[in-house]
C-alpha positions in Angstrom: 12.2 -7.2 15.8 11.7 -9.5 13.1 13.7 -9.1 9.9 14.0 -11.4 6.6 17.1 -10.9 4.0 16.7 -11.4 0.8 18.3 -10.3 -2.5 20.8 -9.2 0.3 18.0 -6.3 1.4 17.0 -6.3 5.8 13.0 -6.5 5.4 11.5 -5.6 9.0 8.2 -6.9 9.8 6.1 -6.1 13.0 3.7 -9.0 14.4 0.5 -8.2 16.6 -2.4 -10.2 18.1 -2.0 -13.2 20.0 0.8 -14.5 17.7 -0.7 -17.6 16.8 -2.9 -18.0 19.3 -6.3 -17.6 16.8 -7.1 -20.4 14.7 -7.9 -17.7 12.0 -5.1 -17.6 9.5 -3.5 -14.0 10.1 -3.7 -10.6 8.2 -0.9 -8.8 6.5 -1.3 -5.2 6.1 1.1 -3.9 3.2 1.5 -0.6 2.8 1.3 2.4 0.3 3.6 3.9 -2.1 6.2 5.9 0.4 3.6 5.5 3.0 4.9 3.8 6.1 3.4 1.8 8.5 1.5 4.2 10.5 -0.8 4.2 7.8 -3.3 1.0 8.7 -3.3 2.1 12.4 -6.5 2.3 12.8 -7.3 -1.0 10.9 -4.4 -3.3 12.7 -5.4 -1.9 15.5 -9.2 -3.2 15.5 -8.4 -6.4 13.4 -6.1 -7.6 16.2 -8.6 -8.0 18.6 -9.3 -11.1 16.8 -6.6 -11.8 14.3 -2.9 -12.4 14.2 -1.3 -9.5 12.0 1.7 -9.3 10.2 2.5 -5.2 9.1 5.8 -5.5 6.6 8.1 -2.2 5.9 8.0 -2.5 2.1 11.3 -2.1 1.0 12.5 1.4 1.7 10.7 2.2 4.0 10.0 2.7 7.6 12.9 0.3 9.4 13.7 -1.9 6.1 16.7 -1.6 3.9 16.1 0.4 0.6 19.1 -1.6 -1.3 20.0 1.1 -3.4 23.2 2.3 -4.8 24.7 4.9 -2.5 25.8 7.1 -4.8 22.6 7.0 -6.4 20.9 8.2 -3.6 23.5 11.2 -3.3 22.7 12.4 -6.9 20.7 15.6 -6.4 17.3 15.4 -7.7 17.2 16.2 -10.9 19.6 13.4 -12.0 18.3 10.8 -8.7 14.5 10.7 -9.9 14.7 9.8 -14.2 17.2 7.1 -12.9 15.0 5.6 -10.3 11.5 6.0 -11.8 13.3 4.0 -14.4 16.2 2.0 -15.1 17.1 1.6 -11.5 13.2 1.2 -9.9 12.3 -1.5 -7.8 9.1 -3.6 -9.5 6.1 -4.5 -7.9 7.2 -8.4 -9.0 10.3 -7.5 -6.2 8.3 -6.3 -3.8 6.1 -9.2 -3.5 9.4 -11.6 -3.5 9.7 -9.7 -0.4 6.4 -10.2 1.1 7.0 -13.7 0.0 10.1 -13.7 2.4 8.5 -12.3 5.0 5.7 -14.9 5.6 8.4 -17.4 5.0 10.1 -16.5 8.0 7.1 -16.2 10.0 5.5 -19.5 10.0 2.6 -18.3 8.0 1.1 -21.1 5.9 -2.0 -19.4 5.0 -2.4 -15.0 4.5 -5.5 -12.6 4.2 -3.6 -10.0 2.5 -4.9 -6.5 2.9 -3.6 -4.0 0.2 -3.7 -0.3 -0.1 -2.8 1.6 -3.3 0.5 0.1 -3.8 0.4 -2.2 -1.6 -3.1 -3.4 -3.1 -1.0 -3.7 -6.3 1.7 -5.7 -4.2 -1.2 -7.9 -3.2 -2.3 -9.1 -6.2 1.4 -9.5 -8.0 1.5 -11.7 -4.8 -1.9 -13.8 -5.4 -0.5 -14.3 -9.0 2.8 -15.3 -8.2 2.8 -17.3 -4.7 0.1 -20.2 -2.9 0.2 -18.3 0.9 -3.1 -15.8 -0.6 -5.8 -17.3 1.1 -8.0 -13.3 0.9 -7.4 -10.2 -0.8 -9.0 -6.6 0.3 -7.2 -4.0 -2.5 -8.6 -0.5 -1.3 -7.5 2.4 -3.9 -5.9 0.6 -6.4 -5.6 -0.9 -9.8 -4.5 -4.2 -11.9 -2.3 -1.2 -14.0 -1.5 -1.3 -17.2 -3.0 0.9 -20.5 -6.5 -0.4 -20.1 -6.5 1.3 -16.1 -7.9 4.8 -15.4 -5.0 6.7 -15.2 -3.4 8.8 -12.3 -4.5 12.4 -13.2 -1.9 14.7 -14.4 -3.0 17.2 -12.0 -2.6 15.1 -9.1 0.4 13.5 -10.7 2.1 17.2 -10.4 0.8 17.6 -6.6 2.3 13.9 -5.5 5.3 14.6 -7.2 6.5 17.9 -7.0 6.5 20.4 -4.2 7.5 24.4 -3.7 10.6 25.9 -3.9 12.4 26.3 -0.7 9.4 24.0 0.9 10.4 22.4 4.8 9.8 18.6 4.3 6.4 19.1 6.2 5.5 21.7 4.5 6.4 19.0 1.2 4.0 16.2 2.8 1.4 18.8 3.5 1.2 19.7 -0.5 2.0 15.9 -1.9 -0.9 14.3 0.3 -3.7 16.4 -0.3 -4.9 15.1 -3.5 -4.9 11.6 -1.1 -7.9 13.3 1.2 -10.4 15.5 1.0 -10.5 19.2 1.9 -13.9 18.9 4.9 -11.4 15.9 6.2 -8.3 17.9 6.6 -10.0 21.0 7.8 -11.8 19.4 10.2 -8.8 17.5 11.8 -6.3 20.0 11.5 -4.5 18.0 14.6 -4.6 14.7 13.4 -3.4 16.2 10.0 -0.2 17.7 11.9 0.3 13.9 13.7 0.2 12.6 10.7 2.8 14.3 9.2 5.0 13.5 12.5 4.0 10.0 11.3 5.5 10.3 7.7 8.6 11.6 9.1 9.4 8.8 11.1 8.5 6.3 8.9 7.9 6.9 5.7 10.4 6.1 2.4 13.1 9.0 2.2 13.0 10.4 -1.2 15.1 8.1 -3.5 13.3 4.9 -2.0 9.7 6.4 -2.8 11.2 7.5 -6.5 12.2 4.0 -6.8 8.8 2.5 -5.4 6.5 5.3 -7.7 9.1 3.4 -10.9 7.8 0.1 -10.1 3.9 0.7 -9.2 4.4 3.1 -13.2 5.7 -0.3 -14.7 2.9 -2.4 -13.0 0.5 -4.3 -15.2 -1.4 -7.4 -14.7 -4.4 -6.9 -16.1 -4.7 -9.4 -18.5 -3.5 -12.0 -15.9 -6.5 -11.1 -13.3 -8.5 -14.2 -14.6 -6.3 -16.7 -12.5 -7.1 -15.2 -9.5 -8.5 -17.7 -7.0 -8.9 -15.9 -3.9 -12.2 -14.4 -2.5 -11.3 -11.0 -3.3 -13.3 -7.8 -1.8 -12.4 -4.4 -3.3 -13.1 -1.4 -1.7 -12.6 2.3 -3.1 -14.0 6.1 -2.9 -16.1 7.4 -5.3 -14.2 10.7 -5.0 -10.5 9.0 -5.1 -8.3 11.8 -7.0 -5.3 9.3 -6.9 -6.7 5.7 -8.2 -10.0 6.8 -10.0 -12.8 4.9 -8.3 -13.3 3.4 -12.2 -10.3 0.9 -11.9 -12.3 -0.6 -9.0 -14.4 -1.6 -11.5 -12.3 -2.9 -13.9 -11.0 -5.6 -10.6 -14.8 -6.4 -10.3 -15.2 -7.2 -13.7 -11.5 -9.4 -14.3 -11.3 -11.5 -10.6 -13.4 -14.2 -10.7 -14.6 -14.1 -7.0 -14.9 -10.3 -6.3 -17.1 -7.9 -4.2 -17.7 -4.7 -4.7 -18.0 -1.7 -1.7 -17.7 1.7 -2.7 -17.3 4.4 -0.1 -19.4 7.1 -1.4 -17.3 10.5 -1.2 -14.4 8.8 -0.1 -11.0 10.1 -1.1 -7.9 7.9 -1.3 -7.1 7.6 2.2 -10.7 6.5 2.8 -9.5 3.8 5.3 -7.9 6.5 7.3 -11.3 9.0 7.0 -13.6 6.0 7.2 -11.6 4.4 9.0 -14.7 2.4 11.5 -16.4 1.9 8.4 -13.8 0.5 6.3 -12.3 -1.6 9.6 -15.7 -3.1 9.8 -16.1 -3.8 6.1 -12.9 -5.3 5.9 -13.7 -8.1 9.3 -16.7 -8.5 7.9 -15.1 -9.8 4.5 -12.6 -12.1 6.7 -14.9 -13.5 8.9 -16.8 -14.9 6.1 -13.4 -17.0 4.8 -13.2 -18.8 8.0 
């Protein structure tokens, strides 16, 4: 179980595939806000047949430490949330620095970064600050700032609220409803139940999730994207209710070497709902970079 410590915080990561046995550069999967390693299980399974894979747990998620002041984490939610969403939040710069520490520890000189939602933000920040990104695959993400199309207010209420008296399972089910299409959830009740269990096991606890949310809300690299030199694939669902698809078109316009591919009717979690199609898109793009 490899770990690396940065800024006094232990960051956990996993490695799949042949562990250096291939001639291709490894693929690094970066998680979304609060989500555990489970979110990339379909792509990891498909990609690791041909590529080495690195899968870190973002700070505060899964087996990585949170690095938050213990007293803050114990505060009631109504007191804690405003602190962690702003003055005590993580930063995307810090999460990108955690990723750099992981790749340094793993002995990786060049890597293909695949990030979704907040993971896409981390990948963008990483490509701007560090030199190991050989390519970027950005799923359902945004460059942030005032030029970006924001999360709809109705969706924000769903993501950051829960019915009174709800159990942890009920809270998770309520909060992730905007991330999936109703058609998919209705047709896959057993998978949705399994996802709830994975989330209970691997997702960030509430304080760390709030600290990650603060980092995402403060993110803005819209005026720096012309500095990115890594070939970039942007993937986005046209029916994304969390990060509107217009953000993908902004990325395509602002990043020099970019290809945009949209999934018709795809949700925010289109990489789960359309896992085979997304895995094939990523695999084809990776082979183009060899």
